[in-house]
TITORVEX-207791 format. One line per field, with one value per residue (C-alpha): residue number from 1; residue in one letter; x, y negated, z. Coordinates in Angstrom, 2 decimals. Each point is the difference from the previous one (the first is absolute). Example, Ala and Ser with C-alpha at 12.3 -4.5 7.8 and 13.67 -1.06 7.14 Angstrom:
BEGIN
num: c(1;2)
residu: c(A;S)
xx: c(12.30;1.37)
yy: c(4.50;-3.44)
zz: c(7.80;-0.66)
END
This chain:
BEGIN
num: c(1;2;3;4;5;6;7;8;9;10;11;12;13;14;15;16;17;18;19;20;21;22;23;24;25;26;27;28;29;30;31;32;33;34;35;36;37;38;39;40;41;42;43;44;45;46;47;48;49;50;51;52;53;54;55;56;57;58;59;60;61;62;63;64;65;66;67;68;69;70;71;72;73;74;75;76;77;78;79;80;81;82;83;84;85;86;87;88;89;90;91;92;93;94;95;96;97;98;99;100;101;102;103;104;105;106;107;108;109;110;111;112;113;114;115;116;117;118;119;120;121;122;123;124;125;126;127;128;129;130;131;132;133;134;135;136;137;138;139;140;141;142;143;144;145;146;147;148;149;150;151;152;153;154;155;156;157;158;159;160;161;162;163;164;165;166;167;168;169;170)
residu: c(M;S;L;E;R;V;L;K;L;K;E;E;D;L;R;T;L;A;K;D;L;R;K;V;L;L;P;L;R;Q;D;N;H;S;L;L;F;G;L;I;G;P;L;G;S;G;K;T;T;F;L;K;Y;L;L;S;E;K;L;V;T;S;P;T;F;N;L;L;K;V;Y;S;F;Q;D;L;T;A;Y;H;W;D;L;Y;R;L;D;G;S;P;S;E;I;I;S;Q;L;E;E;I;G;F;R;E;Y;L;D;D;P;A;G;I;T;F;I;E;W;Y;D;K;V;M;G;D;E;S;L;E;E;I;P;Q;V;I;I;E;F;K;L;G;E;D;P;E;M;R;E;V;A;F;T;F;R;N;L;N;S;S;K;Y;I;E;E;I;I;D;K;R;K;V)
xx: c(1.04;2.54;2.49;2.61;1.90;2.63;1.13;2.52;-1.39;0.80;-2.82;-0.60;-0.06;-2.60;-2.15;0.25;-0.76;-3.07;-1.32;0.45;-1.80;-2.86;-0.78;-0.66;-2.02;-3.36;0.72;1.69;-3.07;-2.33;1.88;-0.35;-3.08;1.76;3.40;2.25;3.33;1.95;2.75;2.80;3.06;1.41;-0.96;1.29;0.56;-2.44;-3.37;-2.12;2.22;-0.55;-3.77;0.19;1.72;-2.30;-3.35;0.59;2.42;-2.77;-2.28;2.07;1.02;0.80;-3.16;1.91;-2.35;-3.14;0.83;-1.75;-0.13;-2.06;1.01;-1.77;2.11;-0.58;-3.10;1.17;-0.14;3.20;-0.30;3.23;0.46;2.88;0.44;2.96;-1.88;-1.68;1.46;-0.78;0.21;-0.99;-3.41;-0.60;0.80;-2.24;-2.81;0.46;-0.12;-3.07;-1.84;0.28;-0.94;3.35;-1.53;-2.53;2.80;2.07;-2.94;-0.97;-0.12;1.33;2.57;3.64;1.24;3.43;1.33;3.10;1.71;-1.49;2.46;-2.20;-2.80;1.90;-0.60;-3.54;-2.07;-2.81;2.36;1.65;-2.26;-0.18;1.99;2.96;2.90;2.38;2.61;2.86;2.17;3.49;2.49;3.59;3.36;-0.51;-2.73;-0.91;-0.88;-2.83;-0.36;-3.58;-1.20;-3.28;-1.75;-3.13;-2.45;-3.18;-0.22;-1.93;2.42;3.14;1.27;-0.84;2.26;2.64;0.59;0.51;2.32;1.99;0.88;1.82;1.89;3.73)
yy: c(12.10;-1.63;-2.76;-1.55;-3.30;-1.04;-3.55;-1.53;-3.24;-2.81;-1.51;-2.83;2.47;2.06;-3.11;-0.86;3.57;0.15;-3.32;1.21;3.24;-1.98;-1.32;3.51;1.51;-0.86;1.47;3.01;0.63;-0.45;2.68;2.60;1.47;-0.36;-1.34;0.83;-1.57;2.30;-1.78;2.09;-0.96;-0.29;-2.72;-3.34;1.09;-2.50;1.72;-2.66;-2.79;1.22;-0.02;-3.52;-1.13;2.04;-1.06;-3.27;-0.90;-1.69;3.02;3.06;1.32;3.56;1.99;2.46;-0.42;-0.44;2.75;-2.03;-3.63;-1.29;-2.98;-1.71;-1.44;-0.74;2.05;2.96;1.36;1.39;2.78;0.03;3.18;0.65;3.65;-0.52;1.11;3.04;3.46;3.33;1.70;-1.99;1.72;-0.64;-3.70;-0.26;1.65;-2.62;-2.78;1.43;-0.13;-3.80;-0.35;0.29;1.54;-2.84;-2.58;1.97;0.24;-3.69;-1.15;-3.44;1.29;0.95;2.20;-0.63;2.59;-0.60;3.21;1.72;2.87;1.21;0.91;0.45;3.41;0.33;1.59;-2.54;-2.77;1.85;-1.30;-3.60;-2.56;-0.95;-2.40;1.35;-2.46;1.27;-2.50;1.00;-2.01;0.24;-0.89;-3.64;-1.34;-2.59;2.64;2.51;2.82;0.09;3.04;-0.14;3.22;-0.10;2.92;0.52;-3.60;-0.64;-2.82;-0.83;-2.31;-3.12;1.00;1.68;-3.18;-2.05;2.57;0.65;-3.71;0.37;3.24;-0.31)
zz: c(-13.41;2.30;-0.86;2.27;0.04;2.59;0.80;2.41;1.35;2.39;2.08;-2.46;-2.92;1.87;0.42;-3.70;-1.04;2.24;-1.30;-3.59;0.83;1.55;-3.50;-1.34;2.86;-1.52;-3.48;1.60;2.17;-2.96;-1.96;2.77;1.74;3.34;1.03;2.93;0.91;2.33;1.94;1.49;2.03;3.51;2.46;-1.19;-3.59;-1.51;-0.40;1.72;-1.32;-3.54;0.53;1.42;-3.17;-2.25;1.45;1.83;2.72;1.97;0.06;0.71;3.39;0.95;0.83;2.21;2.95;-2.12;-2.53;-2.74;-1.05;-2.90;-2.14;-2.88;-2.79;-3.67;-0.86;2.05;3.51;1.51;2.56;1.99;2.05;2.39;0.99;2.35;3.12;-1.58;0.44;-1.58;-3.35;-3.09;-0.10;3.72;-0.42;-3.09;2.03;2.74;-2.61;-1.69;3.33;-0.17;-3.67;-1.79;-3.13;-0.38;0.16;-2.49;-2.43;0.18;-3.66;0.98;2.50;0.13;2.83;1.55;2.45;2.13;1.15;-3.03;0.40;2.88;-2.44;-3.25;-1.47;1.33;-2.77;0.36;-1.17;-2.89;-2.80;1.21;-2.02;2.19;0.16;2.63;1.21;2.15;1.87;1.08;2.01;-1.14;1.47;-0.99;2.32;-2.64;-2.60;-0.34;-2.44;-1.21;-1.95;-1.92;-0.99;-2.15;0.15;-1.99;-1.19;-3.18;-0.63;1.95;-2.75;2.03;2.87;-2.16;-2.00;3.17;1.56;-3.17;-0.22;3.33;-0.60;0.48)
END
């Protein structure tokens, strides 16, 4: 099952939304056998900024050159992947990631996987059954505003996130 919610947010609204979502990461993870956040959007659209606000502004930097950064927060481990530099079909990129242990990170019972440039692997069959929150960032004509679309796939419970997002709908 797939649900979608769309918001138009200023930078400060994005920060507040991310901090509110931070409060529900642990229960969301506990309700699902695995959890993946796929982040999509052009350069400068707010993917890494959102993660900074969500996890901790002090921790997060873009892993573009490292491919993966690992952060501990609350009682969870965040696996932050950045696929910007990878090329190929979704299955080819997943194969490259699996060579460096991607599946083990994804299956960590205390972990949440965050993937920037998720559109590069979206649609790969190996990810289809994994509970996902896909967040797409779009820049509009107003440089102060972002359109942020949330899609929920295969979640046992998306109520935690839905309640937070629905409070902000225009």
